N, C-alpha and C positions, 0 to 999 in steps of 0.2 A: 560646408553649406548648412549643416545641421543646426548650429547655434544661431546662424543668421535667419534661417527660415523659422525656427522656433520663436526667436525674438520678434520677427515680423508678425507672426500669427498672434502672439501675445498682445501686440500693440493694436490689433484690430478691435473694432466694436464687437461685443459678444455675438450679435446676430450675424455680422459679416464673417466673423471667424468660423461660426458654425456652418454657414453656407459654403465657405471655401473647403472646410474639412469634409463635408458631405459630398460636394459635387466636383471638386477640381480633378480628381483622377478620372471621373466619368467623362468630363469635358475633354481632357487631354486624350483619352482613348477614342472619343468620337472624331476629333480632328486629326487623329493619328500623329500627334506630336510625341513620338516615341521617346526622344531624348529627355524631354521634361517629365514625361510619365515615369521613366526609370528613375530620374533624379528624385522625384517626390516619393516614390515607393521604396527607395533605398535610403531615405532620410529618416533617421531614428527620431528626430524631434517631431516630425510630422506624424509618425506612427504613434508616438507617445501622446500627443495632443488629441489625435483622432480617437485613440482608445479611451481617453478620459472623457471626451465630450460626445462621442457618437457610439462607440462600442466595438467589440472585437468582430462581430459578424460583418460589419460594413468594411472593415479592413480586409478580411478574407475575400469578400466580394470584389474589392479593388484588384486583387491579384488575379482573380478569375478573368477580369476584363483585360488585364495586361498580358497574360500568358500567351495568347495566340498572336500577339503583335511583336513580341521581342525576339531577339536572336536566340539560337539554341543554348549558347553559353549563359546568357542572361536568364533564359527560361529555367535552367537548372538552379540558378541562385534564387530566383523567385519561388520556385517549387519548394526549396528547402526552407525558406523563410515562411511561406504560407503554411506548409505542413507543420512547422514548429508552432505557429500561432494556433493552428487548428488543434494540435495536441495539448496546448496549454490553455485553450479557451475556457475550460471549466475553472481554472485558477484565475484567469485574467478578467472574467466577467464580474468577479467579486473583489478582485485585488488589482486594480489598474496600476498600482505602484510596483508590480512585480514583472513588468515587461522586460527590462534589461536582464534580470536574473533568469527568467524562463528562456529567453532567446539564447543567452550565453550558455546555459546548461545543456542546450541541445545542439547549437551550431558549432561548438568547439570540436566536434567530431571531424570537421571538414577543413580541407586545406585549399579549396578553390580561392583564387585571388579575390573574387567578388565577396565571398563570405569573410575572408580575413580582413578585408577593408571595412566591411560592415561591422565586424566585431570591434575593431579598433575605434570606430566611430561611436559605438555604444559605450565603450569605456570612457572616452574623452568627454562625452556629453554629460555624464553624471555630475550634478552639482550638490549631491547629498551624500550622507553616509549610507553605504550599502554593502552587502555581501557579494563580492565578485567571484564567480566560479573560476577556479584555476584550471580545472579539467572538466570534461563533460560529465554530467551527473544525472541527467534525465534520459528517457528513451529517445533514440535517434529518429529524426524525421525521415530517414531512409529505411526505417524498419517496418515491421508488420503491424504495429499499433497505429490505428488511425486517430482515435480520440478516446477520451475518458468522459463518462457521463456521471455527474454528481447531482444529488438531490435527495436521496434517501437518508434517513437518520438512523438506520439500522441495516443489518445484513440484507443483501439482495439474494433471495432464495430461489427465484425462478425468473426466466426470461423467455420471450417468444417474439417472433417477427411476423408482421402482417404479410399477407400473400403478395402484395405489390412491392415488398422489400423496402418501403419508404419509412416505416415506423416500427418501433419496438415497444414492447410492454414488459414491465418488471413487477415482481411481487416481493414485498419486503417484510422484515420483522417489525417495521414501524407501523404495521397494520394497513398500509396503503398499497395500491397499485399505481404505477405511473405510465403514461403514454408519452413516448419520446419521438421527436423528429430526428431521424438518424443522420440527416444531412447537416443540421445545425447543432445537434447535440442538446437541444433544449427540451424542457418538459412542456408538452402540449397541454396536458391536464393530469390532475391527480384524482384517483378514484377512491373514495372513502366510504366505508360501511362495515367492514370487518372490525371486530372488537379485540382480536388477538393477532398474532403473527400470521402473515399470509405465506403459505408454503408452496403453492402450486398454481399454475395457470395454463390456459390453452386459448388460442384464438380460433374463431370460426372460419371456415373456408372462404366466406364472403369478406372477411376482414373487418366486419362491422361490430362484431360482438366478441366478448371474452368471458371465460369461466374461470373462477378462482376457488382454491381450497385453503382452509385456514385452521389454526389452533382452536378457533371458536366452534369447531365441529360442523361448520356449514360450508355449502358451496354457493357462490353468488354468481349471477349472470349479469353482465354489464353491457351497456351501449357505449362503444368506444367513441362514437361521434359526439355524444353529449356528456359522457361520464356518469350517466344515470344508472343506478342499480335497478335492474328489471325484475329480478326475483331472487329469493333465497331458498335453497333446497336443503331441507332438514331431514335427517334420517340416520346418519352415522352417530355412533356412541362415543367417538373420540376424534382426535385430530384428523382432518382431511389432508393427506400428504401427497396425493397425486390426482391429476385430472387429464382427460383427453376428450376430444370431440370427434364424432363420426364424420366421414367425408361428406355426407349430405347435410351436415350442420344441424340435424334434428335431435340428436341424442348426445348425452355426455356420459363418460365413464369416470368413476372416482375410486380411489383407494384410500384406506384409512389405517390409523393405528389400531382400530378395533378388529383388524385382520380381515375385514371384508372388502369386497368390491361391489359397487352398486351402479346400475345402469339407470339413467334418468331421461325422461321425455322433456326436452327443452321448451317445447311449445306449451305444455300444461304444467310443467314443474313436478309431475308425478314420478315416483320411483317405479321403474318397470320390473326390475328383479335384483336380487342379491346373489352374489357369487361367494361361496365359502369353500375353504380348502387350505388356505395359508395358515401357518401356525404362529405368525408374528406380523409386525407392521408391514403394510404394503407400501413400498417406497416409490414405485413408478408403474405407470400403465401406458400402453401404446396400442393403437388400433390398426389393423391391416388396411391397405389402400382400398380393398373392396368393401370394407365396413362390416364384414361377416365374423371376424375373429378378433380377439384381443389377447395381449400378452401382459402379464403382471410380473413385477419383481418384488421380492420380499426379504425382510431381515431373517427369514427362516432359511436363507441361502439358496432358495430355488426360484425359478421362473415357472409360470404356469400359462398354458395356452388354453383359451376359452372359446366356446361357441356362443356368440352374442345372442343368437336367436333362441337357443334352448337353455343357456346357462351351464351347459355341460363342460366339465374340465376335460380337454382333449388329451393333454399330456403334461408331464412335469419335466422341466429341464434341470438336470442336476450336474454340478461340476465345480461351482464356486466353493471356496473354503471359508468365505465370510459373507456377511450381509450383502445382498444385491441392492444397490442404490439406484441404478438407472437402466433404462432399456430404450432401444430404438429399432424400428423395422425398416428394412430396405424398401425402395420404391416399388420393386416387383413383388413384394410381400412374401418372398421365399425364405429370407434369412432375417435374423435379428442379432443385435449387438447389445451386450450387457456390460455394466461396470460394477465393480464390487469393492468391498472393504478389504479384500485380499490383494488389492493393488493391481489387479489384472482386468482386462477386457476379454470377453469371449464372444466369438461369432458362432451362431447356431443355425442349423438347418431346421426350419419349422415343419417340414414334411415328416422328418424322421425323429426330430428332437435331439439329434446328435451334435456334439461340439465339433466345429470345423477347425477352429484355430484359437489360440490364446495370444493376447497381445501384452507383452511385458515391457515396462519402461518407467512407469510412475513409481514414485518412492513413498506413496501413501494412498489412502483410499480413493478409488475412482467414483466420483459422485454424479457425473453427468456424461452423457453421450449424445451425439447427433450424427446423422449420415447425410452426405452431400446429395443433391437431387439426382445426380447421375449414378448414385449407388456405388461409386468406386472408392470413395474416401470416407473417413470418419474422424470426428473431433471428440476429444474427451477432456474433462475437467477434473481436477483432483485436489485433495487436501494438501498436496505438495506445492500448491499455489500456481501450478502450471497448467496450460492447455497443450495437448499433443495432437498432431494431425497424423493419421495412419492410412496406409494403403490396405484396403480390405482384401485385395487379392493375395498379397504377399505377406501381410502382417508387419511390414516394415514401418518403422517410425519415420515420417517424412520431415517433421519439424516440431520444435517445442517453442511455445509462446510464453515468455515471462513478462510480468508486468503487475499482476495483482500482488498485494503484500499479505493477503490472508487466503483462506481456503476458497477455491472456486466451486460454487454451488450448482451452477447450471450453464449450459451453452445452447445456442441456436444458430442455424446457418441460413443465410438469405436464400430466396428462391432461385437466384441465378448461380449460387454456389461460390460467389467470389468473396463474400465477407462473412464474419461470424460475430456474434454478440455473446458476451459472458457476464455472469453476475457473481458477486463475491461477498464473503463475510466482511470485506473491507469497506462495504457500503457503496461500492461503485459498480458501474457497468463499463465494459470496455469493448470497443468496436475494432475488429482485426481484419487485416487484408490477407485472405487465404491465397492470393495469387502471387505474392512476392516470393520469388524463388531464392534470392540470396539476401541475408540480413547482415548488416554491419555488426561486427563483434563489439557489442556495446559494453562499456565499462559498468561494472556492478560492484561487487564487494564480497559478501558472504551469501551462502544459500539460505540462511535464516537470520533472524533479528541480530543486529549488532548491539551488544550490551555495554561495551566499554571501549574507550580509546585513550591513548597516551602518546605524547610526543617526546622524542629524545632531546636532551638538553642542547645539542648542537643544531636543532631544527632540521636535521637531514632526513629523519625517518619518523613514521608513525606506526603504532602497534594497535591492532584491534582485536577484540574478543567477541565471540558470537555464540548464539544458541546452537550453531552447527557443531559445537564442541571443539572448534579450532581457534587459534590465534593467527593473524596474518601481519607480516611486516611490509610496510609500504615506503616507497621512495617519494619524499615530498617534492622533489624537483621534477619528477615525471608523472607521478600518480600511479606508477606501476607496482604491482604486487611483486615482492622480492622472494618471499618464502612463506610457507604455511607450517605452523607449529602444531603438531598433533600429539596428544597424550592424555587429555582429560576424557573421562567417560560420560560426561554430562555437560550441560550448558556452561560456558565460560561467562561469569557474571562481572568480573572486575580485573583490571590490569594496572600495573605500575612499573615504571622503568627506573633503574638505579641511576644515580647522579653521573656516573661515567658513561652511561648510555650503552653499556655492553651486555647487561643482563636485564631480565624482566621477571616480575612476579605476577602470577595469575591466580585468581580464586574462582572456584567452580561449585556448581550444584552438587558435584560428587563429594563435597565436604573437604576437599584438599586445596592446598596452595601448591603451585609448582614454580620452580625457579628454572629459567631458560637462558641459554646462551644465544643472544640475538644474531651473532655472526654466523653460527653454524645451524641454528634452529633446533639444537639438541636440548632435551630436558636434562637438567643437572641434578635436580633433587625434588622430592615431594615432601611437603611439610604437612604432617597430620596432627590433629589436636581438636579441631572443631567437630562437633557431633551432628551438625546440620549444615546446609549449604552456606558457602562463603559468599557474602554479598559485596564486600568492600575491602580494599587494601590500599595502603599508603606506605611510602618509604621515606625515611628521614633524609634531610638535605645532605648530611654527611655519609649517607649510605650504610650507617651502622645498624639501624633498627628498621623493622617493618611492623606495621600494625594492621590487623585484620578484623573485620566485623562479620558476624554470622547470624543466621536464623536461630542459633541456639541462645540468642540474647546476650552474648558476650563479645568482648574485644580481646584479642590476644596480641601480646608484644613478643616479637621474635628477634633473636640475635642473627644478623645477616652474615656473620662470620662463622659461627658454630651451627647456625640453622636450627637452634634449639628454642623452645618456648621459654620466655623469661617470666612472664606473669599473665594472668587473666584478669580482666576488668569486668566486674558485674555491677549492675545498677539499672539497666534498661529493663522494662517490663515486656518488651516484644523484640522482634528481629532488629538487628543493627544493620542498617541499609547503606550507610555512608560513613566514611572516616577521613580525617585529614590530620597532618602533623604540622605544627608551626615551624617556621624557618629556623628558629633557634633550637629546635628539638626539645623544648621544655614541656610543651603542651600538646595534647591531642584533643580533637573534637570529633564527636560521633553524632549521627542522626539515626533516628529509630522509627519503627512503626508504632511506637507508643506516643508519637506526635512531638517528642522533645528532642532537643540537642543537649549533649552533656560535654562539659569541659573537664579534662582529666590531667593530673600531674603524671607525666610519663615515668618519673623516677620512683614515685611512691605507689602509683596505681590508684591514688585516691581521687574521688570525684570532687572537683573544685566548685562547680555550680551547674545548675540545670537551667536551660534556656527554654522558656515556655511561651507559646504564642500561636503556633500552627494549630489548625483545627483538625488536620488529618496527618498521616505519617510523613516524615521527612525522608526524601528519597535521594537528595544530592546536597553537597555542601563544598565550600572552598574557603580557605583562610587567606586574608590579604598578606602580602609579603612582609609587612611590618608586624604582623601577628596581633594587631589591635582589633581588627574586625573580621567578621565571617559572613558569608552569604549562604543561605539555604534555599532549597527548592522543595516544594511539598505537593502532595496529592490534594491540597486545598486550593490548587491553581495559582498560588502566590509564591513569590520569593520574599525573603526577609533578610534585611541587613542588621547585624547584631554588633553591639559593643562587647567585646570579650572581657574587658576589664570589669564591667559592671553587670554583664549579663542582660542588659536592656536591649529591647528592640529599637533600632535607630529609625527604620522605615520599612514599610511594606511596598513591594513592587508589584503592581497589578497590571496585567496585559495579556497573559495567557488565558485561554478559554478551557483548558484541561490541565491535568496534573503536570507539574514541572519535574522532570526526571534527570536533568543535567544542568550543571552550572560550572562556569570557569571565569576567573578574574584575570584581567590584563596585568602585566608586570608593574605598571605604574599605578595600579589600583583605582584608576579613574573610570574604567568601564568593565562591563561583564557581559558574558554571553550565556543564554539559557536555552534549553531545549525542552520541548513539551510533547505530550500526546496529542496536542492540537495540530501537529504536523508543522510546527514553526520553530525557527531559531530567532531569538530576539537579542538585539544589542542594546544595552542599558547604559545610561549615565548614572553612576553610583552616587554622585553628589546630589542629583536632583530626583532620581528615581524615574526618569522619563525614558521612553523607548526611542532609540536613535535609528534603528534599522530593523528590517524583518526579512526573513528568507523562508519561503514555503517549500517544504520537502515533500517527497512522494508518500511518506507515511510517518508514523510517530517517531519523534526524535528521542533516542534512548541515551545518548551520550555525546559529549563534546569536550574539546580541549583547545587551549590557545597556546601557540608557540611563544618562545621567549622574545620574538620580535614584536609581540603585541598585536600582530595583524593576521597572521595565518591561523585559520580555524579548521579543525578536523572534527567531523561529526559522523554519526552512524544512525541509521533508522531501522524501524521494525521490519522493513522489507529486505534488509541486508545490503542497502545501498550506502556507500561511503561518499562523503562530501568533503572536498578540499576547497576552501574558500579563503578569500583575502578581504579583510575589512578595509574599505576605501572611504576616504572622507572623514 
């Protein structure tokens, strides 16, 4: 039905088509024509046209209308599709050409017949070139993530939720605060007035006002209904890093890098008093429910309890071994929870100042804490990119939430305790379901950024290298991890596989190259010679030679039989970030942070020519199978196609919005795939320089490879996610 319905819709006059797209599901729901309603909402052609002409919010509303009317089995299918659309809405609002990719990347987790049929329909409908996910690669609609909120241009440093639970507010390094509708995920308004990064915020008990603290040393009070700045509070001598509002909404408390805490009258804007006692930056402040006391957390590794009426320090809480980043007080005002650079949370008795319990589980600094309204659970956010839910009574970790690809700066919990909002260095906010008891075991990849991928010559396996210091071998037929290779003591930056597919070579930040047996996962040998991190490696087609590039500005040629260094190539003025060897084994090409590529004679070690054209450093390159051309990717956001015989630039490929970090060429040399920090993979026609297809990833694409079939693509991103895709069309 999909193609027929899509064709019928296309044939309608624009105004008639728009009317049908907007109102047909509503009409079918009203007359309770359930069969036709299901047919329309299970029709990918209809969904695609409605997305392009009406928008994602209207489609989500259609499913809300249908859910109470359909059978339990169909309800489950609709819920999965709707949740997938909801989770992808931040992508689809700006990129309506990504509907198939986003749905496939989420629905492939499920085997329900209705979902399987829908997926087949999505595949068959495509009349264009596209990247078809072979395995699930995005968060599951059955998981704890509800939606991602995008709009900030820099890190999200603080988040808060209004007392009615309907809206969220965020503070960002882009100098703005944003008010969000949590149901739709849309920005209601942007609050502008700070001149530097905004670090902290709090919402008044009425939900009508907010207070923010900034690098510009000021505190600003805002009207959330209008976005108007009501007043600016000046007094701190350095960054304002923390703010809180008293339960009566009349006063605010601020903490600063100047080591002081200040109490303000929000009616007059006057400073009431200054609290001194900390020996370093005050990172967080919290006020007890009765409004009489406050607790501060500092980089001096202590927390301090204060009397707000007198300014007296009541006690100091000592126990953390690192800077204390975050603090929250239980609803009964008797206990407090802190998060620290020492990777722990600690629960304190505020009456005695004693530590009650330590919570261990995070693998990096704990930057954020929040306590549920019933006082029984707590949520933490960390530099390890996760959120964790804890039982305050037992200290048990109840659940870990993964989804952010960079540090988690702040967390907030809705007044009913069912949802949480997080803000991250990855510029996004994420809304989470705290009530989901079981989460599907979602496919991921590595625990840190994936920096390199390679595919075996028989197209059966893929190898990835990561900042988590490991390599992983994957089965391309199933997408399953087969084994993990451990041996490097720092980031793995590059990988290459021998022509027989039995061994692999990896280069690392630890300055070594390691040779691995892929069948056993055992390290065979460590090659030492570079004095700085190894950024790139390539193996000749006959398997005889390996070439490495390093931050020591050199390339080194290695004998793969004796595993000895043959020669060193010098000529670049900065780090060598990419290398490739021509298929005939005569030439080598290198790319560098000195913005150039250099062609080398492998036999003599002499530089043949330098290719100049990029305005910033070259981070990726590939040579065509015939050895006549090369493709490079650069931090100047472009790719360039080069004639290696003359050294001339053939054309510049423009389409990415940020640095190009990965390139791969199909075996027929007609197309190429590139990956970028703009979170996209692009498919290019090398003859015309035009973009044929786009795939939006969850974070920056760091690497990609194309199999010998010319269709299978493997890529890895900055969040540790692996992507197994097939080029269709």
